[in-house]
Backbone as CSV, one residue per row, in Angstrom:
resi,resn,N_x,N_y,N_z,CA_x,CA_y,CA_z,C_x,C_y,C_z
1,MET,-134.245,49.622,-110.832,-133.760,50.632,-111.739,-134.835,51.029,-112.743
2,MET,-135.535,50.003,-113.287,-136.590,50.290,-114.255,-137.732,51.081,-113.612
3,ALA,-138.003,50.795,-112.347,-139.069,51.514,-111.649,-138.693,52.983,-111.498
4,LEU,-137.372,53.233,-111.260,-136.904,54.608,-111.119,-137.030,55.361,-112.445
5,VAL,-136.674,54.740,-113.540,-136.796,55.353,-114.864,-138.271,55.574,-115.200
6,GLY,-139.090,54.573,-114.942,-140.530,54.702,-115.186,-141.130,55.801,-114.332
7,GLY,-140.724,55.883,-113.086,-141.211,56.942,-112.201,-140.775,58.310,-112.691
8,ASN,-139.554,58.400,-113.190,-139.046,59.654,-113.722,-139.844,60.095,-114.953
9,ILE,-140.175,59.159,-115.816,-140.964,59.456,-117.013,-142.350,59.954,-116.611
10,VAL,-142.983,59.279,-115.683,-144.313,59.686,-115.228,-144.240,61.063,-114.577
11,TYR,-143.213,61.285,-113.741,-143.056,62.583,-113.079,-142.871,63.703,-114.121
12,THR,-142.042,63.476,-115.115,-141.793,64.482,-116.155,-143.080,64.760,-116.924
13,TRP,-143.807,63.709,-117.275,-145.068,63.890,-117.986,-146.051,64.699,-117.131
14,TRP,-146.141,64.376,-115.844,-147.075,65.064,-114.953,-146.713,66.544,-114.798
15,VAL,-145.436,66.845,-114.640,-144.997,68.230,-114.462,-145.279,69.036,-115.730
16,ASN,-144.965,68.481,-116.897,-145.228,69.182,-118.157,-146.727,69.384,-118.363
17,ARG,-147.515,68.396,-117.994,-148.966,68.509,-118.113,-149.475,69.632,-117.222
18,GLU,-148.959,69.738,-116.012,-149.367,70.796,-115.088,-148.974,72.176,-115.623
19,LYS,-147.812,72.282,-116.251,-147.381,73.567,-116.818,-148.336,74.020,-117.914
20,VAL,-148.697,73.101,-118.796,-149.604,73.433,-119.898,-150.969,73.809,-119.351
21,THR,-151.462,73.039,-118.403,-152.776,73.298,-117.826,-152.803,74.644,-117.117
22,SER,-151.782,74.935,-116.318,-151.768,76.208,-115.597,-151.627,77.386,-116.571
23,SER,-150.893,77.193,-117.659,-150.767,78.243,-118.668,-152.121,78.520,-119.315
24,LYS,-152.865,77.460,-119.619,-154.189,77.627,-120.221,-155.127,78.345,-119.256
25,PHE,-155.056,77.990,-117.978,-155.914,78.643,-117.001,-155.558,80.112,-116.842
26,ARG,-154.287,80.456,-116.903,-153.888,81.871,-116.827,-154.465,82.648,-118.002
27,LEU,-154.396,82.060,-119.199,-154.969,82.723,-120.378,-156.480,82.881,-120.251
28,LEU,-157.153,81.840,-119.759,-158.592,81.925,-119.575,-158.961,82.976,-118.530
29,GLU,-158.186,83.043,-117.440,-158.455,84.052,-116.419,-158.251,85.456,-116.972
30,GLN,-157.239,85.631,-117.803,-156.994,86.940,-118.412,-158.146,87.316,-119.339
31,ARG,-158.596,86.383,-120.158,-159.713,86.658,-121.062,-160.980,86.960,-120.277
32,LEU,-161.211,86.219,-119.202,-162.384,86.460,-118.367,-162.323,87.853,-117.745
33,ALA,-161.152,88.277,-117.301,-161.001,89.612,-116.731,-161.293,90.681,-117.783
34,GLU,-160.870,90.460,-119.022,-161.153,91.416,-120.103,-162.645,91.498,-120.391
35,VAL,-163.319,90.357,-120.400,-164.762,90.343,-120.639,-165.494,91.036,-119.495
36,GLU,-165.081,90.754,-118.255,-165.715,91.406,-117.112,-165.527,92.912,-117.178
37,PHE,-164.353,93.355,-117.582,-164.102,94.793,-117.707,-165.015,95.397,-118.769
38,ALA,-165.148,94.722,-119.904,-165.999,95.228,-120.983,-167.458,95.293,-120.540
39,VAL,-167.902,94.303,-119.795,-169.282,94.292,-119.317,-169.509,95.434,-118.329
40,ARG,-168.539,95.702,-117.480,-168.674,96.806,-116.524,-168.719,98.158,-117.225
41,GLN,-168.132,98.263,-118.421,-168.089,99.527,-119.145,-169.380,99.819,-119.903
42,THR,-170.234,98.815,-120.082,-171.478,99.047,-120.809,-172.435,99.849,-119.930
43,PRO,-173.215,100.723,-120.546,-174.144,101.536,-119.754,-175.265,100.678,-119.178
44,PRO,-175.775,101.060,-118.029,-176.881,100.286,-117.438,-178.155,100.451,-118.257
45,CYS,-179.101,99.575,-118.029,-180.349,99.565,-118.799,-181.109,100.879,-118.697
46,CYS,-180.982,101.590,-117.589,-181.741,102.827,-117.427,-181.283,103.898,-118.417
47,HIS,-180.126,103.724,-119.028,-179.616,104.712,-119.980,-179.950,104.358,-121.433
48,HIS,-180.560,103.213,-121.668,-180.826,102.791,-123.042,-181.786,103.728,-123.751
49,ASP,-182.802,104.224,-123.053,-183.740,105.152,-123.692,-183.034,106.430,-124.108
50,GLU,-182.161,106.926,-123.246,-181.411,108.144,-123.584,-180.506,107.905,-124.785
51,LEU,-179.833,106.769,-124.802,-178.972,106.441,-125.938,-179.792,106.328,-127.223
52,ASP,-180.971,105.735,-127.139,-181.827,105.603,-128.315,-182.233,106.977,-128.836
53,ARG,-182.609,107.882,-127.943,-182.986,109.237,-128.365,-181.812,109.955,-129.017
54,ARG,-180.633,109.813,-128.422,-179.459,110.495,-128.970,-179.073,109.930,-130.331
55,LEU,-179.164,108.610,-130.489,-178.844,108.003,-131.784,-179.865,108.391,-132.837
56,THR,-181.133,108.479,-132.458,-182.167,108.904,-133.403,-181.911,110.336,-133.848
57,SER,-181.544,111.197,-132.909,-181.226,112.585,-133.239,-180.022,112.656,-134.170
58,LEU,-179.010,111.857,-133.868,-177.804,111.823,-134.699,-178.137,111.342,-136.110
59,LEU,-179.012,110.346,-136.220,-179.418,109.846,-137.529,-180.086,110.952,-138.337
60,GLY,-180.946,111.750,-137.688,-181.583,112.858,-138.383,-180.573,113.877,-138.876
61,GLU,-179.583,114.172,-138.056,-178.548,115.128,-138.455,-177.712,114.599,-139.613
62,VAL,-177.410,113.311,-139.597,-176.635,112.713,-140.687,-177.443,112.746,-141.984
63,ARG,-178.730,112.469,-141.899,-179.571,112.532,-143.104,-179.629,113.956,-143.646
64,GLU,-179.697,114.933,-142.747,-179.719,116.335,-143.178,-178.412,116.699,-143.878
65,MET,-177.293,116.254,-143.312,-175.995,116.537,-143.941,-175.885,115.829,-145.283
66,SER,-176.436,114.641,-145.382,-176.409,113.907,-146.645,-177.174,114.670,-147.718
67,GLY,-178.332,115.192,-147.360,-179.099,115.982,-148.319,-178.350,117.227,-148.747
68,THR,-177.708,117.892,-147.791,-176.925,119.089,-148.115,-175.787,118.748,-149.066
69,LEU,-175.095,117.645,-148.797,-173.983,117.244,-149.664,-174.464,116.872,-151.060
70,LYS,-175.622,116.262,-151.160,-176.162,115.935,-152.485,-176.457,117.209,-153.263
71,GLY,-177.004,118.207,-152.563,-177.271,119.485,-153.213,-175.993,120.168,-153.659
72,LEU,-174.976,120.154,-152.807,-173.686,120.748,-153.175,-173.062,120.012,-154.352
73,ASN,-173.171,118.706,-154.331,-172.625,117.905,-155.419,-173.308,118.261,-156.736
74,ARG,-174.619,118.444,-156.709,-175.351,118.824,-157.922,-174.926,120.206,-158.402
75,ALA,-174.743,121.149,-157.451,-174.313,122.498,-157.822,-172.921,122.472,-158.460
76,VAL,-172.015,121.679,-157.909,-170.661,121.573,-158.479,-170.729,120.932,-159.858
77,ASP,-171.575,119.933,-160.032,-171.733,119.314,-161.353,-172.222,120.336,-162.380
78,LEU,-173.178,121.163,-161.991,-173.686,122.182,-162.908,-172.611,123.211,-163.241
79,MET,-171.804,123.599,-162.253,-170.706,124.546,-162.514,-169.676,123.936,-163.455
80,ASN,-169.331,122.686,-163.235,-168.377,122.007,-164.122,-168.926,121.910,-165.540
81,GLU,-170.171,121.564,-165.643,-170.805,121.471,-166.968,-170.786,122.829,-167.656
82,HIS,-171.088,123.882,-166.926,-171.087,125.227,-167.491,-169.664,125.602,-167.955
83,LEU,-168.654,125.310,-167.109,-167.278,125.655,-167.485,-166.803,124.852,-168.681
84,LEU,-167.196,123.597,-168.760,-166.781,122.758,-169.900,-167.464,123.188,-171.190
85,ASN,-168.697,123.630,-171.105,-169.453,124.004,-172.303,-169.376,125.485,-172.624
86,ARG,-168.610,126.259,-171.880,-168.543,127.695,-172.101,-168.009,128.014,-173.493
87,GLY,-167.053,127.255,-173.948,-166.488,127.502,-175.266,-167.365,126.951,-176.384
88,ASN,-168.275,126.045,-176.079,-169.146,125.413,-177.077,-170.607,125.672,-176.732
89,PRO,-171.167,126.769,-177.193,-172.566,127.063,-176.848,-173.541,126.140,-177.532
């Protein structure tokens, strides 16, 4: 009788251990599939030069827009100053 109870305990422990292990492996397989998908979506090395040129061009355009916005900001500041001081020469 004790052997049957002991066997039942070992069997229950083994089955629960297998459930946890298989669950962990399913999660790992899912994460691996996500990583593989992300790696497949990255551009190949032959496109890196093109991407670098495009990013450099974009950086130049952003700097140009930044300069334009600074100029506009200064013009608005001068207009505000003029409107505020119009009554007080």
